[in-house]
N, C-alpha and C positions, 0 to 999 in steps of 0.2 A: 833643621829637622822639622818635618811636617807635624802639625798639631795632633793628628790622629795616631801618630807613632809614639806619643808621650803618655800613653795610658799607664798609670802607676801599677807596679807589680802587685801591690796589695789589693787595689781595685780589681785588677784582672783575676786575682784569686777568688774574689767574692762574686764576680759575675757568673751567671749560669744561664744556660739555654732555657728560654721560656717554654719550650716544647717538652723537653725530656729532663730538665732540671740538672743536667750534667755540666761539666766544665767546658769552657770555650778556649780556643787557641787564638792568639793574635798572629795573623799572617798577612803577607802582602800578595796581592794579585800580580799577574805578569805585567799589568799596566802600572804597577807601583802603588796602588791604593791599598790602604790597610782595611782589613775586615776581621770580624770575630767569627771563627770557624768551628762548627760542630762536626767532627769527623764521623761520629756515629750515625748521624742523620744526613750527612753530606749537605749541610745548609750553611750559608754564609750570611752574616748579619752586617749591615753597613755601619760605618762610623762617619757621622756627619759633623764636620767642624770640631772634631775631637770628642764628640758625644756618641757613645754606642747606642744604636737604635735597635733595641731588643724587642721588637714586635714581630710576632709570627708572620703577619701579613707582609712585612717589609723584607723578610729573609728571602734568599733565592736558592734554588737548587743548584748544586755544583756538578759539572760533568765529570766523567771518569778521569779525563786528562787533567782537569783542574784539581781534582782530589789528589792525584798522584803528585802534582806540583806542590800542593800545600803540605802533604805528608813529608815530602823530601825536604821542604824548607824548615819544618819544625823539628 
């Protein structure tokens, strides 16, 4: 199992989007990488070596197709 997929459920419940302070979802991209996703803003935050990178400047916008993929996955 990849390190980034081992985020503890308690930790995931405590993490919040730095932009809107709402909850994040742990999802996998089509390429298999784990990201923390904010479906309200359609922003994905990377996970680097198992460590969430919750910096607004590091987040990326998600396309409509990718959003649908993430919503279907969660």
